[in-house]
DSSP file (Angstrom, degrees, kcal/mol; ACC not computed):
  #  RESIDUE AA STRUCTURE BP1 BP2  ACC     N-H-->O    O-->H-N    N-H-->O    O-->H-N    TCO  KAPPA ALPHA  PHI   PSI    X-CA   Y-CA   Z-CA
    1    1 A M              0   0    0      0, 0.0     2,-0.5     0, 0.0    60,-0.1   0.000 360.0 360.0 360.0 126.8  123.1   98.8  110.5
    2    2 A T        -     0   0    0     58,-0.1     2,-0.5     2,-0.0    58,-0.1  -0.971 360.0-173.4-115.3 118.7  123.3  101.2  113.4
    3    3 A V        -     0   0    0     -2,-0.5     2,-0.5    58,-0.1    58,-0.1  -0.937  10.1-155.9-115.4 131.2  121.5  104.5  112.7
    4    4 A R        -     0   0    0     -2,-0.5     2,-0.6    56,-0.4    56,-0.5  -0.884  10.5-146.1-103.4 132.0  121.7  107.4  115.2
    5    5 A I        +     0   0    0     -2,-0.5    54,-0.2    54,-0.2    63,-0.1  -0.870  38.0 139.6 -98.5 124.9  118.9  109.9  115.0
    6    6 A A  E     -A   58   0A   0     52,-2.0    52,-2.9    -2,-0.6    95,-0.0  -0.970  59.0 -73.0-153.7 163.1  119.9  113.5  115.8
    7    7 A P  E     -A   57   0A   0      0, 0.0    50,-0.2     0, 0.0    48,-0.0  -0.412  66.4 -94.1 -56.0 142.9  119.3  117.0  114.6
    8    8 A A        -     0   0    0     48,-2.7    48,-0.1     1,-0.1    -3,-0.0  -0.363  45.7-109.1 -58.0 134.9  120.9  117.5  111.3
    9    9 A P    >   -     0   0    0      0, 0.0     3,-2.1     0, 0.0    -1,-0.1  -0.290  28.4-110.2 -63.7 154.6  124.5  119.0  111.7
   10   10 A P  T 3  S+     0   0    0      0, 0.0    -2,-0.1     0, 0.0     0, 0.0   0.745 118.3  53.9 -58.0 -24.2  124.8  122.7  110.6
   11   11 A D  T 3  S+     0   0    0      2,-0.0     2,-0.1     0, 0.0    -3,-0.0   0.344  75.8 131.0 -94.7   9.0  127.0  121.6  107.6
   12   12 A F    <   +     0   0    0     -3,-2.1     3,-0.0     1,-0.1    -4,-0.0  -0.420  19.4 158.2 -62.6 132.7  124.4  119.1  106.3
   13   13 A D        +     0   0    0     -2,-0.1     2,-1.7     1,-0.0     3,-0.4   0.263  31.2 112.0-141.8  12.9  124.0  119.7  102.6
   14   14 A D     >  +     0   0    0      1,-0.2     4,-1.8     2,-0.1     5,-0.2  -0.444  29.3 145.9 -87.6  63.9  122.6  116.6  101.0
   15   15 A W  H  > S+     0   0    0     -2,-1.7     4,-2.3     2,-0.2    -1,-0.2   0.839  70.2  54.4 -71.0 -33.6  119.2  118.1  100.3
   16   16 A T  H  > S+     0   0    0     -3,-0.4     4,-2.5     1,-0.2    -1,-0.2   0.918 109.3  48.8 -67.5 -40.9  118.9  116.0   97.1
   17   17 A G  H  > S+     0   0    0      2,-0.2     4,-1.9     1,-0.2    -2,-0.2   0.847 111.9  48.4 -64.2 -34.9  119.5  112.8   99.1
   18   18 A L  H  X S+     0   0    0     -4,-1.8     4,-2.7     2,-0.2    -1,-0.2   0.894 110.8  50.8 -68.7 -39.9  116.9  113.9  101.7
   19   19 A H  H  X S+     0   0    0     -4,-2.3     4,-2.9     1,-0.2     5,-0.2   0.927 110.2  50.4 -64.3 -43.3  114.4  114.7   98.9
   20   20 A K  H  X S+     0   0    0     -4,-2.5     4,-2.1     2,-0.2    -1,-0.2   0.884 109.2  51.4 -63.6 -38.0  115.1  111.2   97.4
   21   21 A L  H  X S+     0   0    0     -4,-1.9     4,-2.6     2,-0.2    -2,-0.2   0.958 112.5  45.4 -59.7 -48.9  114.5  109.6  100.8
   22   22 A L  H  X S+     0   0    0     -4,-2.7     4,-2.6     1,-0.2     5,-0.2   0.948 113.7  47.6 -63.7 -49.7  111.1  111.4  101.2
   23   23 A T  H  X S+     0   0    0     -4,-2.9     4,-0.6     1,-0.2    -1,-0.2   0.889 114.4  47.7 -59.8 -38.4  109.9  110.7   97.7
   24   24 A G  H  < S+     0   0    0     -4,-2.1     3,-0.4    -5,-0.2     4,-0.3   0.903 114.6  45.5 -63.6 -43.7  110.9  107.0   98.1
   25   25 A A  H  < S+     0   0    0     -4,-2.6     3,-0.4     1,-0.2    -2,-0.2   0.795 117.2  43.6 -72.7 -31.0  109.2  106.7  101.4
   26   26 A F  H >< S+     0   0    0     -4,-2.6     3,-1.9    -5,-0.2     4,-0.5   0.434  85.3  96.5 -94.3  -0.6  106.1  108.5  100.3
   27   27 A S  G >< S+     0   0    0     -4,-0.6     3,-1.0    -3,-0.4    -1,-0.2   0.767  71.8  67.2 -64.4 -22.9  105.7  106.8   97.0
   28   28 A Y  G 3  S+     0   0    0     -3,-0.4    -1,-0.3    -4,-0.3    -2,-0.1   0.671  93.0  61.8 -68.6 -15.6  103.2  104.3   98.3
   29   29 A M  G X> S+     0   0    0     -3,-1.9     3,-2.8     3,-0.1     4,-1.6   0.690  73.6 116.0 -80.3 -21.5  100.8  107.0   98.8
   30   30 A E  T <4 S+     0   0    0     -3,-1.0    -3,-0.0    -4,-0.5     0, 0.0  -0.268  90.3   5.4 -53.9 123.9  100.6  108.0   95.1
   31   31 A G  T 34 S+     0   0    0      2,-0.3    -1,-0.3     1,-0.1    -2,-0.1   0.324 119.4  79.5  83.4  -7.5   97.1  107.3   93.9
   32   32 A R  T <4 S+     0   0    0     -3,-2.8     2,-0.4     1,-0.1    -2,-0.2   0.732  86.0  53.5-101.7 -31.8   95.9  106.4   97.3
   33   33 A I  S  < S-     0   0    0     -4,-1.6    -2,-0.3    88,-0.1     4,-0.1  -0.844  73.6-131.5-115.0 147.9   95.4  109.9   98.9
   34   34 A D  S    S+     0   0    0     -2,-0.4    87,-0.1   115,-0.1     3,-0.0  -0.982  92.5  36.7-137.8 123.6   93.4  112.9   97.7
   35   35 A P  S    S-     0   0    0      0, 0.0     3,-0.1     0, 0.0   107,-0.0   0.534 106.4-111.7 -65.4 166.2   94.6  115.6   97.7
   36   36 A P        -     0   0    0      0, 0.0    -2,-0.1     0, 0.0    -6,-0.1  -0.205  45.5 -79.6 -60.2 160.7   98.0  114.5   96.6
   37   37 A S    >   -     0   0    0      1,-0.1     3,-1.7    -4,-0.1     4,-0.2  -0.300  28.3-128.2 -61.8 140.4  100.9  114.9   99.2
   38   38 A S  G >> S+     0   0    0      1,-0.3     3,-2.2     2,-0.2     4,-0.5   0.707 103.1  80.4 -59.1 -20.4  102.4  118.3   99.7
   39   39 A L  G >4 S+     0   0    0      1,-0.3     3,-1.3     2,-0.2    -1,-0.3   0.806  76.6  70.6 -56.4 -29.4  105.7  116.6   99.2
   40   40 A N  G <4 S+     0   0    0     -3,-1.7    -1,-0.3     1,-0.3    -2,-0.2   0.719 100.2  47.9 -63.0 -19.1  105.0  116.8   95.5
   41   41 A R  G <4 S+     0   0    0     -3,-2.2    -1,-0.3    -4,-0.2     2,-0.3   0.527  93.7  98.4 -96.2 -11.6  105.6  120.6   95.8
   42   42 A L    <<  -     0   0    0     -3,-1.3     3,-0.0    -4,-0.5    -3,-0.0  -0.567  49.3-175.1 -84.8 143.7  108.8  120.3   97.8
   43   43 A T     >  -     0   0    0     -2,-0.3     4,-1.9     1,-0.0     5,-0.2  -0.765  44.9-100.2-120.8 167.7  112.3  120.5   96.2
   44   44 A P  H  > S+     0   0    0      0, 0.0     4,-1.6     0, 0.0     5,-0.1   0.886 125.9  52.2 -56.9 -35.3  115.7  120.0   97.6
   45   45 A T  H  > S+     0   0    0      1,-0.2     4,-1.7     2,-0.2     5,-0.1   0.883 110.1  46.7 -68.5 -40.2  116.0  123.8   97.9
   46   46 A S  H  > S+     0   0    0      1,-0.2     4,-2.0     2,-0.2    -1,-0.2   0.766 108.3  56.5 -75.2 -22.5  112.6  124.2   99.8
   47   47 A L  H  X S+     0   0    0     -4,-1.9     4,-2.2     2,-0.2    -1,-0.2   0.883 106.1  50.2 -70.9 -38.6  113.6  121.4  102.1
   48   48 A A  H  X S+     0   0    0     -4,-1.6     4,-0.7     2,-0.2    -2,-0.2   0.880 111.6  48.9 -63.3 -38.9  116.8  123.3  103.0
   49   49 A Q  H >X S+     0   0    0     -4,-1.7     3,-0.8     2,-0.2     4,-0.7   0.913 109.7  51.6 -68.5 -39.3  114.6  126.4  103.7
   50   50 A K  H >X S+     0   0    0     -4,-2.0     3,-1.4     1,-0.3     4,-1.2   0.912 105.1  57.3 -61.7 -43.0  112.2  124.2  105.8
   51   51 A A  H 3< S+     0   0    0     -4,-2.2     5,-0.3     1,-0.3    -1,-0.3   0.696  99.6  58.9 -66.0 -19.3  115.2  123.0  107.8
   52   52 A R  H << S+     0   0    0     -3,-0.8    -1,-0.3    -4,-0.7    -2,-0.2   0.717 113.8  36.0 -78.4 -19.8  116.1  126.6  108.7
   53   53 A S  H << S+     0   0    0     -3,-1.4     2,-0.3    -4,-0.7    -2,-0.2   0.479 124.5  35.3-110.0  -5.7  112.8  127.2  110.4
   54   54 A E  S  < S-     0   0    0     -4,-1.2     2,-0.6    -5,-0.1    18,-0.2  -0.831  89.7 -95.4-135.9 173.3  112.3  123.7  111.9
   55   55 A I  E     - B   0  71A   0     16,-2.8    16,-2.9    -2,-0.3     2,-0.7  -0.856  33.0-150.3 -94.5 120.1  114.4  121.0  113.5
   56   56 A L  E     - B   0  70A   0     -2,-0.6   -48,-2.7    -5,-0.3     2,-0.4  -0.843   5.8-157.7 -92.1 116.1  115.4  118.4  111.0
   57   57 A L  E     -AB   7  69A   0     12,-3.3    12,-1.7    -2,-0.7     2,-0.4  -0.792  20.7-178.3 -89.2 135.8  115.9  115.0  112.6
   58   58 A L  E     -AB   6  68A   0    -52,-2.9   -52,-2.0    -2,-0.4     2,-0.4  -0.998  22.8-171.3-143.5 137.9  118.1  112.8  110.5
   59   59 A G  E     - B   0  67A   0      8,-2.6     7,-2.8    -2,-0.4     8,-1.4  -0.997  16.7-169.4-123.2 134.7  119.5  109.3  110.5
   60   60 A R  E     - B   0  65A   0    -56,-0.5     2,-0.5    -2,-0.4   -56,-0.4  -0.937  17.9-156.8-126.2 150.4  122.1  108.2  108.0
   61   61 A D  E >  S- B   0  64A   0      3,-2.8     3,-1.5    -2,-0.4   -58,-0.1  -0.954  88.9 -18.4-120.5 111.9  123.6  105.0  107.0
   62   62 A G  T 3  S-     0   0    0     -2,-0.5    -1,-0.1     1,-0.3     0, 0.0   0.795 129.1 -53.1  62.5  26.8  127.0  105.4  105.4
   63   63 A G  T 3  S+     0   0    0      1,-0.3    -1,-0.3     0, 0.0    -4,-0.0   0.042 113.0 120.6  97.4 -26.9  126.2  109.1  104.7
   64   64 A R  E <  S-B   61   0A   0     -3,-1.5    -3,-2.8     1,-0.1    -1,-0.3  -0.583  70.2-119.8 -75.2 124.1  122.9  108.2  103.0
   65   65 A P  E     +B   60   0A   0      0, 0.0    -5,-0.3     0, 0.0     3,-0.1  -0.491  42.9 162.5 -59.1 126.4  119.8  109.7  104.6
   66   66 A V  E     +     0   0A   0     -7,-2.8    20,-3.2     1,-0.4     2,-0.3   0.488  61.6  20.9-125.6  -9.5  117.6  106.8  105.6
   67   67 A V  E     +BC  59  85A   0     -8,-1.4    -8,-2.6    18,-0.2    -1,-0.4  -0.959  65.4 158.8-156.4 139.7  115.2  108.3  108.2
   68   68 A C  E     -BC  58  84A   0     16,-2.2    16,-2.7    -2,-0.3     2,-0.3  -0.981  13.2-177.7-156.8 167.6  114.1  111.8  108.9
   69   69 A A  E     -B   57   0A   0    -12,-1.7   -12,-3.3    -2,-0.3     2,-0.5  -0.920  23.9-130.4-161.8 145.5  111.4  114.0  110.5
   70   70 A F  E     -BC  56  81A   0     11,-3.0    11,-2.3    -2,-0.3     2,-0.5  -0.892  21.8-159.8 -98.9 132.3  110.8  117.7  110.8
   71   71 A C  E     -BC  55  80A   0    -16,-2.9   -16,-2.8    -2,-0.5     9,-0.2  -0.947   9.3-176.8-114.4 128.0  110.0  119.1  114.2
   72   72 A A  E     - C   0  79A   0      7,-2.6     7,-2.9    -2,-0.5     2,-0.5  -0.961  23.1-136.5-127.2 113.9  108.3  122.4  114.8
   73   73 A P  E     + C   0  78A   0      0, 0.0     5,-0.2     0, 0.0    -2,-0.0  -0.579  31.1 167.2 -67.4 117.7  107.8  123.7  118.4
   74   74 A R  E >   - C   0  77A   0      3,-3.2     3,-2.7    -2,-0.5    -2,-0.0  -0.723  49.1 -94.2-129.8  79.6  104.2  125.0  118.6
   75   75 A P  T 3  S+     0   0    0      0, 0.0    36,-0.1     0, 0.0     3,-0.1   0.012 110.1  17.9 -47.2 133.1  103.6  125.5  122.3
   76   76 A P  T 3  S+     0   0    0      0, 0.0    36,-1.8     0, 0.0    37,-1.6  -0.908 129.1  50.1 -95.9  17.7  102.2  123.4  123.9
   77   77 A I  E <   -Cd  74 113A   0     -3,-2.7    -3,-3.2    35,-0.2     2,-0.6  -0.779  63.8-138.7-117.3 158.7  102.9  120.8  121.2
   78   78 A L  E     -Cd  73 114A   0     35,-2.1    37,-2.6    -2,-0.3     2,-0.5  -0.974  29.8-149.2-108.4 113.1  105.9  119.6  119.2
   79   79 A Y  E     -Cd  72 115A   0     -7,-2.9    -7,-2.6    -2,-0.6     2,-0.4  -0.759   8.8-159.4 -92.5 126.0  104.5  119.1  115.7
   80   80 A L  E     +Cd  71 116A   0     35,-3.0    37,-0.6    -2,-0.5     2,-0.3  -0.830  17.6 167.0-103.4 138.1  106.2  116.4  113.6
   81   81 A S  E     +C   70   0A   0    -11,-2.3   -11,-3.0    -2,-0.4     3,-0.1  -0.971  52.3  27.2-145.9 164.2  105.9  116.3  109.8
   82   82 A K  E     -     0   0A   0     -2,-0.3     2,-0.5   -13,-0.2    -1,-0.1   0.887  69.6-180.0  51.8  45.6  107.5  114.6  106.8
   83   83 A I  E     +     0   0A   0    -14,-0.2     2,-0.4    -3,-0.1   -14,-0.2  -0.650   9.3 173.8 -75.5 124.7  108.4  111.5  108.8
   84   84 A A  E     -C   68   0A   0    -16,-2.7   -16,-2.2    -2,-0.5     2,-0.4  -0.998  26.1-174.0-142.7 139.6  110.1  109.1  106.5
   85   85 A V  E     -C   67   0A   0     -2,-0.4   -18,-0.2   -18,-0.2     5,-0.1  -0.999  39.1-110.2-126.0 124.8  111.9  105.8  106.7
   86   86 A A    >   -     0   0    0    -20,-3.2     3,-2.3    -2,-0.4     4,-0.5  -0.283  27.9-120.3 -53.5 139.1  113.6  104.5  103.6
   87   87 A P  G >  S+     0   0    0      0, 0.0     3,-0.8     0, 0.0    -1,-0.1   0.824 112.8  53.6 -53.9 -34.5  111.7  101.4  102.3
   88   88 A D  G 3  S+     0   0    0      1,-0.2    -2,-0.1     3,-0.0   -22,-0.0   0.544 109.7  50.2 -76.9  -4.6  114.8   99.2  102.7
   89   89 A C  G X  S+     0   0    0     -3,-2.3     3,-0.8   -23,-0.1     5,-0.4   0.406  81.1 120.5-112.1   4.7  115.1  100.2  106.3
   90   90 A R  T <   +     0   0    0     -3,-0.8    -4,-0.0    -4,-0.5     0, 0.0  -0.267  64.6  35.9 -66.7 154.3  111.6   99.6  107.5
   91   91 A G  T 3  S+     0   0    0      1,-0.0    -1,-0.2     0, 0.0    -3,-0.0   0.646  88.6 102.0  79.0  14.6  110.9   97.2  110.3
   92   92 A R  S <  S-     0   0    0     -3,-0.8    -2,-0.1     0, 0.0    -1,-0.0   0.222  99.4-100.4-113.5  10.6  114.1   98.1  112.2
   93   93 A G  S  > S+     0   0    0      3,-0.0     4,-1.9     4,-0.0     5,-0.1   0.630  79.3 134.4  84.6  10.4  112.7  100.4  114.9
   94   94 A M  H  >  +     0   0    0     -5,-0.4     4,-2.3     1,-0.2     5,-0.2   0.908  69.0  54.2 -66.6 -38.7  113.6  103.6  113.2
   95   95 A L  H  > S+     0   0    0      1,-0.2     4,-2.2     2,-0.2    -1,-0.2   0.887 107.7  50.3 -63.1 -37.5  110.2  105.3  113.7
   96   96 A R  H  > S+     0   0    0      2,-0.2     4,-2.3     1,-0.2    -1,-0.2   0.872 108.4  53.1 -68.3 -35.7  110.5  104.6  117.4
   97   97 A L  H  X S+     0   0    0     -4,-1.9     4,-2.2     2,-0.2    -2,-0.2   0.888 108.9  50.0 -62.4 -39.0  114.0  106.2  117.5
   98   98 A V  H  X S+     0   0    0     -4,-2.3     4,-2.5     1,-0.2    -2,-0.2   0.900 111.3  47.7 -66.5 -38.7  112.6  109.3  115.8
   99   99 A L  H  X S+     0   0    0     -4,-2.2     4,-2.3     2,-0.2    -2,-0.2   0.880 109.6  54.1 -72.9 -33.2  109.8  109.5  118.4
  100  100 A D  H  X S+     0   0    0     -4,-2.3     4,-1.8     2,-0.2    -1,-0.2   0.947 111.8  43.6 -62.4 -45.3  112.3  109.0  121.2
  101  101 A R  H  X S+     0   0    0     -4,-2.2     4,-2.2     1,-0.2    -2,-0.2   0.908 110.9  55.1 -66.4 -40.1  114.4  111.9  119.9
  102  102 A A  H  X S+     0   0    0     -4,-2.5     4,-3.3     1,-0.2     5,-0.2   0.909 105.0  54.7 -57.1 -42.0  111.2  114.0  119.4
  103  103 A D  H  X S+     0   0    0     -4,-2.3     4,-2.7     1,-0.2    -1,-0.2   0.927 107.9  48.9 -53.0 -49.0  110.4  113.4  123.0
  104  104 A R  H  X S+     0   0    0     -4,-1.8     4,-2.5     2,-0.2    -1,-0.2   0.898 112.1  48.1 -61.6 -42.5  113.8  114.8  124.1
  105  105 A I  H  X S+     0   0    0     -4,-2.2     4,-1.7     2,-0.2    -2,-0.2   0.931 111.7  49.9 -66.7 -46.2  113.3  117.8  121.9
  106  106 A A  H  <>S+     0   0    0     -4,-3.3     5,-3.1     2,-0.2     4,-0.4   0.911 111.6  47.6 -60.5 -40.2  109.8  118.4  123.3
  107  107 A R  H ><5S+     0   0    0     -4,-2.7     3,-1.3    -5,-0.2    -2,-0.2   0.925 109.5  54.7 -66.9 -40.7  111.0  118.1  126.9
  108  108 A D  H 3<5S+     0   0    0     -4,-2.5    -1,-0.2     1,-0.3    -2,-0.2   0.853 112.3  44.2 -57.1 -32.8  113.9  120.5  126.0
  109  109 A H  T 3<5S-     0   0    0     -4,-1.7    -1,-0.3    -5,-0.2    -2,-0.2   0.454 116.1-116.2 -89.4  -3.3  111.4  123.0  124.8
  110  110 A G  T < 5 +     0   0    0     -3,-1.3     2,-0.3    -4,-0.4    -3,-0.2   0.818  62.7 152.0  69.1  33.9  109.0  122.5  127.7
  111  111 A L      < -     0   0    0     -5,-3.1    -1,-0.2    -6,-0.1   -34,-0.2  -0.684  38.3-156.5-101.5 151.2  106.3  121.1  125.6
  112  112 A D        +     0   0    0    -36,-1.8    45,-2.7    -2,-0.3     2,-0.3   0.730  68.0  35.4 -97.8 -27.9  103.7  118.6  126.8
  113  113 A M  E     -dE  77 156A   0    -37,-1.6   -35,-2.1    43,-0.3     2,-0.4  -0.916  58.4-142.2-135.6 152.9  102.5  116.8  123.6
  114  114 A I  E     -dE  78 155A   0     41,-2.7    41,-2.0    -2,-0.3     2,-0.4  -0.955  25.9-170.7-111.3 136.5  103.7  115.5  120.3
  115  115 A E  E     +dE  79 154A   0    -37,-2.6   -35,-3.0    -2,-0.4     2,-0.3  -0.944  11.4 164.4-127.1 148.6  101.3  115.9  117.4
  116  116 A L  E     -dE  80 153A   0     37,-2.1    37,-3.4    -2,-0.4     2,-0.3  -0.973  21.2-140.1-153.5 161.1  101.4  114.5  113.9
  117  117 A Q  E     - E   0 152A   0    -37,-0.6     2,-0.3    -2,-0.3    35,-0.2  -0.921  15.0-179.9-125.5 153.2   99.0  114.1  111.0
  118  118 A T  E     - E   0 151A   0     33,-1.9    33,-3.5    -2,-0.3     2,-0.0  -0.964  39.2 -86.8-144.1 158.7   98.4  111.4  108.5
  119  119 A R  E >   - E   0 150A   0     -2,-0.3     3,-0.8    31,-0.2    31,-0.3  -0.342  31.3-123.6 -70.5 147.3   96.0  111.0  105.7
  120  120 A I  T 3  S+     0   0    0     29,-1.9    30,-0.1     1,-0.2    -1,-0.1   0.841 110.3  55.9 -57.7 -36.1   92.6  109.6  106.4
  121  121 A E  T 3  S+     0   0    0     28,-0.4     2,-2.1     1,-0.2     3,-0.3   0.775  87.3  79.8 -70.5 -26.1   93.1  106.9  103.7
  122  122 A L    X>  +     0   0    0     -3,-0.8     4,-1.3     1,-0.2     3,-1.3  -0.413  50.5 160.4 -88.3  66.3   96.4  105.5  105.3
  123  123 A T  H 3>  +     0   0    0     -2,-2.1     4,-2.5     1,-0.3    -1,-0.2   0.826  69.1  65.8 -61.1 -31.5   94.8  103.4  108.0
  124  124 A E  H 3> S+     0   0    0     -3,-0.3     4,-2.0     1,-0.2    -1,-0.3   0.887 102.0  49.2 -59.7 -35.5   98.0  101.4  108.4
  125  125 A N  H <> S+     0   0    0     -3,-1.3     4,-2.9     2,-0.2     5,-0.3   0.879 106.0  55.7 -67.1 -36.8   99.6  104.6  109.6
  126  126 A H  H  X S+     0   0    0     -4,-1.3     4,-2.4     1,-0.2    -2,-0.2   0.935 109.8  47.1 -60.8 -45.0   96.8  105.2  112.1
  127  127 A D  H  X S+     0   0    0     -4,-2.5     4,-2.1     2,-0.2    -1,-0.2   0.904 111.3  51.0 -62.4 -44.2   97.4  101.7  113.5
  128  128 A R  H  X S+     0   0    0     -4,-2.0     4,-0.6     1,-0.2    -1,-0.2   0.905 111.4  45.8 -61.5 -45.1  101.1  102.3  113.7
  129  129 A F  H ><>S+     0   0    0     -4,-2.9     5,-2.5     1,-0.2     3,-1.0   0.893 111.1  53.0 -72.1 -35.2  100.8  105.6  115.5
  130  130 A R  H ><5S+     0   0    0     -4,-2.4     3,-1.8    -5,-0.3    -1,-0.2   0.919 104.3  56.4 -59.2 -40.3   98.2  104.1  117.9
  131  131 A A  H 3<5S+     0   0    0     -4,-2.1    -1,-0.3     1,-0.3    -2,-0.2   0.653 105.3  53.9 -65.2 -16.8  100.6  101.3  118.7
  132  132 A M  T <<5S-     0   0    0     -3,-1.0    -1,-0.3    -4,-0.6    -2,-0.2   0.067 130.5 -90.2-105.5  20.0  103.2  104.0  119.7
  133  133 A G  T < 5S+     0   0    0     -3,-1.8    -3,-0.2     1,-0.3     2,-0.2   0.441  80.9 136.3  94.8  -3.2  100.9  105.7  122.2
  134  134 A F      < -     0   0    0     -5,-2.5     2,-0.4    -6,-0.1    -1,-0.3  -0.494  36.7-154.6 -84.0 152.0   99.2  108.3  120.0
  135  135 A E  E     -F  154   0A   0     19,-2.7    19,-2.4    -2,-0.2     2,-0.3  -0.952  29.6-101.3-120.9 144.7   95.4  108.9  120.2
  136  136 A R  E     +F  153   0A   0     -2,-0.4    17,-0.2    17,-0.2     3,-0.1  -0.465  41.9 174.5 -61.0 126.3   93.2  110.3  117.4
  137  137 A F  E     -     0   0A   0     15,-3.4     2,-0.3     1,-0.4    16,-0.2   0.829  54.4 -29.0-104.3 -49.4   92.7  114.0  118.3
  138  138 A E  E     -F  152   0A   0     14,-1.3    14,-3.4     2,-0.0    -1,-0.4  -0.984  48.6-118.4-161.6 168.1   90.7  115.4  115.3
  139  139 A E  E     -F  151   0A   0     -2,-0.3     2,-0.3    12,-0.2    12,-0.2  -0.907  30.6-164.1-109.9 144.5   90.0  115.1  111.6
  140  140 A T  E     -F  150   0A   0     10,-2.6     9,-3.4    -2,-0.4    10,-2.0  -0.872  10.9-137.7-126.9 161.9   90.8  118.0  109.3
  141  141 A T        -     0   0    0     -2,-0.3     3,-0.1     7,-0.3    -2,-0.0  -0.975  17.4-128.3-125.8 129.3   89.7  119.0  105.8
  142  142 A H    >   -     0   0    0     -2,-0.5     3,-1.9     5,-0.3     5,-0.1  -0.418  48.0 -82.6 -65.7 147.8   92.1  120.4  103.1
  143  143 A P  T 3  S+     0   0    0      0, 0.0    -1,-0.1     0, 0.0     3,-0.1  -0.261 118.4  24.6 -50.8 135.4   90.8  123.6  101.4
  144  144 A G  T 3  S+     0   0    0      1,-0.3     2,-0.3    -3,-0.1    -2,-0.1   0.373 100.3 107.2  89.5  -3.7   88.3  122.9   98.7
  145  145 A Y    <   -     0   0    0     -3,-1.9    -1,-0.3     1,-0.1     4,-0.1  -0.820  52.1-161.8-109.4 148.9   87.2  119.4  100.2
  146  146 A T  S    S+     0   0    0     -2,-0.3    -1,-0.1    -3,-0.1    -5,-0.0   0.409  75.6  60.1-107.1  -2.2   83.9  118.8  101.8
  147  147 A R  S    S-     0   0    0     -5,-0.1    -5,-0.3     1,-0.0    -2,-0.1  -0.871  99.5 -85.9-121.5 157.0   85.1  115.5  103.6
  148  148 A P        +     0   0    0      0, 0.0    -7,-0.3     0, 0.0     3,-0.1  -0.322  40.8 177.0 -55.7 143.2   87.9  114.9  106.2
  149  149 A T        +     0   0    0     -9,-3.4   -29,-1.9     1,-0.3   -28,-0.4   0.539  60.0  35.7-125.9 -15.9   91.2  114.4  104.5
  150  150 A S  E     -EF 119 140A   0    -10,-2.0   -10,-2.6   -31,-0.3     2,-0.4  -0.975  60.5-145.6-140.6 153.3   93.6  114.1  107.4
  151  151 A V  E     -EF 118 139A   0    -33,-3.5   -33,-1.9    -2,-0.3     2,-0.4  -0.976  14.5-147.5-119.8 131.9   93.7  112.7  111.0
  152  152 A T  E     -EF 117 138A   0    -14,-3.4   -15,-3.4    -2,-0.4   -14,-1.3  -0.804  14.5-166.8 -96.9 136.1   95.6  114.4  113.7
  153  153 A F  E     -EF 116 136A   0    -37,-3.4   -37,-2.1    -2,-0.4     2,-0.3  -0.915   4.1-172.8-121.2 149.2   97.1  112.3  116.4
  154  154 A R  E     -EF 115 135A   0    -19,-2.4   -19,-2.7    -2,-0.4   -39,-0.2  -0.985   6.9-180.0-138.1 150.5   98.6  113.4  119.7
  155  155 A R  E     -E  114   0A   0    -41,-2.0   -41,-2.7    -2,-0.3   -21,-0.1  -0.990  35.4-104.2-142.9 147.5  100.5  111.7  122.5
  156  156 A P  E     -E  113   0A   0      0, 0.0   -43,-0.3     0, 0.0     2,-0.2  -0.397  51.4 -92.5 -63.1 150.8  101.8  113.1  125.9
  157  157 A V        -     0   0    0    -45,-2.7     2,-0.4     1,-0.1   -54,-0.0  -0.505  41.8-123.3 -59.7 129.1  105.6  113.6  125.9
  158  158 A V              0   0    0     -2,-0.2   -51,-0.1     1,-0.1    -1,-0.1  -0.662 360.0 360.0 -82.8 128.7  107.3  110.4  127.2
  159  159 A A              0   0    0     -2,-0.4    -1,-0.1   -52,-0.0    -2,-0.0   0.474 360.0 360.0 -74.0 360.0  109.5  111.2  130.2
């Protein structure tokens, strides 16, 4: 399988397939994180709206979305969200491809850092992002909670 990661083409319209990718990729979080993922509030229609205000990175296999991330330039950082790799495609370097493409987008926008967040409970994600050059930047708390619920990671844009 060869998957190319690129901004979604203007005629991309498989929002149901993208939603299915995200829900499948995020399903392991169910019951592990509190509060529940904001993905639970997203629909195919709201994903299409999100893609109009952010850059949707997409990789497909035979037309099926298998990897994605949303990129939002917020000078001096490029913020990544909803990073997802289909469960049957994990362990194939897809996350690294997404981050390589995010580096290019950040450079094109004159940004210095890439930032992402993961939940405090998902320590395996912390390890994965550290292995890719990210450092823990801060902990944040969702409204209504008195304990940290998310960890923000940052890394310099790779030249």
